[in-house]
C-alpha positions as CSV (number, residue, x, y, z in Angstrom):
1,M,15.0,-26.2,22.6
2,T,13.3,-22.9,23.4
3,V,11.1,-21.0,21.0
4,D,11.1,-17.2,21.1
5,A,7.6,-15.8,21.9
6,A,6.0,-13.8,19.2
7,P,6.1,-10.0,19.9
8,D,2.9,-8.4,21.0
9,R,1.7,-6.5,17.9
10,S,-0.5,-4.3,20.1
11,D,2.5,-2.9,21.9
12,P,3.3,0.5,20.5
13,L,7.0,0.0,21.2
14,V,7.1,-2.6,18.4
15,V,6.4,0.1,15.8
16,P,9.8,1.9,15.6
17,N,12.6,0.2,13.6
18,S,10.6,-2.8,12.5
19,Q,10.0,-4.7,9.3
20,H,7.0,-6.8,8.4
21,H,5.6,-8.9,5.6
22,V,1.8,-9.4,5.3
23,G,-0.8,-11.1,3.1
24,L,-3.4,-9.0,1.4
25,S,-6.8,-9.4,-0.3
26,I,-9.0,-6.9,-2.1
27,R,-12.3,-6.2,-0.3
28,G,-15.1,-6.3,-2.9
29,Q,-14.5,-6.3,-6.6
30,L,-11.6,-4.5,-8.3
31,T,-12.5,-3.0,-11.7
32,V,-10.1,-2.0,-14.5
33,L,-11.7,0.8,-16.5
34,F,-10.1,1.1,-20.0
35,S,-10.1,4.5,-21.8
36,D,-12.1,2.9,-24.7
37,G,-15.0,2.1,-22.4
38,E,-14.2,-1.6,-21.7
39,T,-14.3,-2.8,-18.2
40,L,-12.6,-5.8,-16.6
41,D,-13.8,-7.1,-13.3
42,C,-11.3,-8.8,-11.0
43,A,-12.9,-10.7,-8.0
44,D,-10.0,-12.9,-7.0
45,V,-7.2,-10.4,-6.3
46,K,-4.7,-11.3,-3.6
47,G,-1.2,-10.3,-2.8
48,L,1.7,-9.5,-0.5
49,S,3.3,-6.4,1.0
50,A,6.4,-5.5,3.0
51,V,6.9,-2.4,5.1
52,R,9.7,-1.0,7.2
53,S,9.3,1.7,9.9
54,A,11.9,4.4,10.7
55,Q,14.0,4.1,13.8
56,E,13.1,7.5,15.2
57,F,9.8,9.3,15.5
58,T,8.8,13.0,15.7
59,V,6.2,14.8,17.8
60,L,3.6,17.0,16.2
61,P,2.8,20.5,17.7
62,D,-0.4,18.9,19.2
63,G,1.8,16.4,21.0
64,R,1.0,13.3,18.9
65,P,3.9,11.0,17.8
66,Q,4.5,10.4,14.1
67,I,6.8,8.0,12.4
68,A,7.8,7.4,8.7
69,V,6.9,4.0,7.1
70,T,8.4,2.8,3.8
71,R,6.6,0.3,1.7
72,L,9.3,-2.1,0.4
73,M,7.2,-4.4,-1.7
74,T,3.7,-4.5,-3.2
75,H,2.3,-7.4,-5.2
76,F,-1.2,-8.2,-6.3
77,H,-2.4,-10.8,-8.8
78,S,-5.6,-12.1,-10.4
79,N,-5.5,-15.7,-11.7
80,E,-8.7,-15.2,-13.6
81,T,-7.7,-12.1,-15.6
82,G,-3.9,-12.2,-15.6
83,L,-3.8,-8.8,-13.8
84,L,-0.4,-8.3,-12.1
85,I,0.3,-5.2,-9.9
86,Q,3.8,-4.5,-8.6
87,Q,5.4,-1.6,-6.8
88,N,7.2,0.9,-9.1
89,P,10.9,0.8,-7.9
90,A,11.6,4.0,-9.6
91,R,9.4,6.1,-7.3
92,P,9.3,6.3,-3.5
93,N,6.4,4.5,-1.8
94,L,6.2,6.3,1.6
95,G,3.8,6.4,4.4
96,I,3.2,8.1,7.8
97,L,1.9,6.6,11.0
98,T,0.4,9.1,13.4
99,G,-0.7,8.3,17.0
100,L,-4.1,9.3,18.0
101,R,-3.1,10.7,21.4
102,P,-0.3,12.8,22.7
103,G,2.8,11.1,24.1
104,G,6.0,9.4,23.1
105,A,6.6,6.0,21.6
106,E,4.0,4.5,23.9
107,A,1.4,6.6,22.0
108,L,2.2,5.3,18.5
109,L,-0.8,3.0,18.8
110,P,-3.7,3.3,18.2
111,A,-2.9,5.3,15.0
112,D,-3.9,6.4,11.6
113,V,-1.7,5.3,8.7
114,V,-1.5,6.8,5.2
115,F,0.6,5.5,2.2
116,E,1.3,7.1,-1.2
117,Q,1.9,4.3,-3.7
118,Y,3.3,4.2,-7.2
119,L,2.5,1.0,-9.0
120,I,3.1,-0.9,-12.3
121,I,0.2,-2.8,-13.8
122,S,0.9,-5.6,-16.2
123,L,-2.1,-6.6,-18.3
124,R,-2.5,-8.0,-21.8
125,G,1.1,-7.5,-22.7
126,H,1.3,-3.9,-21.6
127,L,2.8,-2.1,-18.6
128,Y,0.9,0.8,-17.1
129,L,1.9,3.2,-14.2
130,N,0.3,6.0,-12.2
131,L,1.9,9.4,-12.1
132,D,-0.2,10.7,-9.2
133,P,0.1,8.6,-6.0
134,L,-2.6,6.1,-5.1
135,V,-3.3,7.2,-1.5
136,M,-4.4,4.4,0.8
137,E,-5.4,5.0,4.4
138,A,-6.3,3.0,7.5
139,K,-7.9,4.6,10.5
140,A,-7.4,3.8,14.2
141,I,-5.2,0.7,13.8
142,T,-4.4,-1.0,17.1
143,T,-1.7,-3.4,16.0
144,F,1.4,-3.2,13.9
145,P,1.3,-4.6,11.3
146,P,-2.4,-3.9,11.2
147,V,-3.7,-7.4,10.6
148,G,-7.5,-7.3,10.2
149,N,-7.5,-3.7,9.0
150,T,-8.5,-2.4,5.6
151,F,-6.6,0.3,3.7
152,L,-9.0,2.4,1.7
153,S,-8.8,4.7,-1.3
154,R,-12.0,6.6,-2.2
155,T,-11.0,7.8,-5.7
156,P,-10.1,6.0,-8.8
157,T,-6.4,6.2,-9.9
158,T,-5.4,6.7,-13.6
159,F,-2.6,4.8,-15.3
160,Y,-0.6,5.5,-18.4
161,D,1.1,3.1,-20.9
162,V,4.8,3.1,-20.1
163,T,5.7,3.1,-23.7
164,E,3.9,6.4,-24.2
165,L,5.7,8.2,-21.4
166,E,8.9,10.1,-21.8
167,G,11.2,8.6,-19.2
168,G,9.3,5.3,-19.0
169,L,9.2,4.0,-15.5
170,Y,10.9,7.1,-14.3
171,A,8.3,9.5,-15.7
172,T,6.8,12.0,-13.4
173,E,4.7,14.0,-15.9
174,A,2.3,12.8,-18.6
175,G,3.4,15.2,-21.3
176,S,1.3,14.3,-24.4
177,A,0.4,10.8,-23.1
178,K,-3.3,10.1,-22.3
179,P,-4.6,7.9,-19.4
180,R,-5.2,4.4,-20.7
181,L,-7.0,2.8,-17.7
182,A,-8.1,3.4,-14.1
183,L,-8.4,1.2,-11.1
184,A,-11.7,1.6,-9.1
185,S,-14.2,-0.5,-7.2
186,T,-17.9,-0.5,-6.7
187,S,-17.6,1.5,-3.4
188,V,-14.1,2.1,-2.1
189,C,-10.9,0.3,-3.0
190,G,-10.0,-1.7,0.0
191,S,-6.7,-3.5,0.6
192,H,-7.4,-5.8,3.5
193,V,-4.4,-7.1,5.7
194,T,-5.2,-10.8,6.2
195,H,-2.2,-12.2,8.0
196,E,1.5,-11.7,8.9
197,I,4.1,-13.7,7.1
198,D,7.1,-15.0,9.1
199,V,10.3,-14.1,7.2
200,P,13.4,-15.1,9.2
201,T,16.0,-12.4,9.5
202,D,18.9,-14.7,10.4
């Protein structure tokens, strides 16, 4: 019996038309800031993510290649606090991978990657969602998926109680609703890619 060799994740040609599942952990301590002044520290947050890249790439005016990446799944949980974070299926969760040097597909790595994420937080019997995207970025990744890299967001993201939003999970504007909590960390919010998960496609 022969075993197929694992693809070289540092090869830029693996980026187009690929799908990956990875394990995640939060670097540092994630803090939930409630609108009433309460804070909830979560130090044991771990999760999973799945992404799919487009089949075709484009070339920017400066010659660098760029390809769209879709986040298919986001899941984080804290056993200590009961915090559960999932991707909002009602909103697109899209990203862009941009090569750092001019060229074709062979220049897709190293690259910068940016994702805009819309999430649902489940906590203490309530559901909360963000209306403005949580922007996460990783600089100069050299493999895809970027195992060992950390995606960073340098600003807190506010979340609203779903029951207070017209349109519920599909809401795009706050209307009269007020933010109920925010996600932040002591420095930057870092989502660290720890390992790739083998999910058979056959």
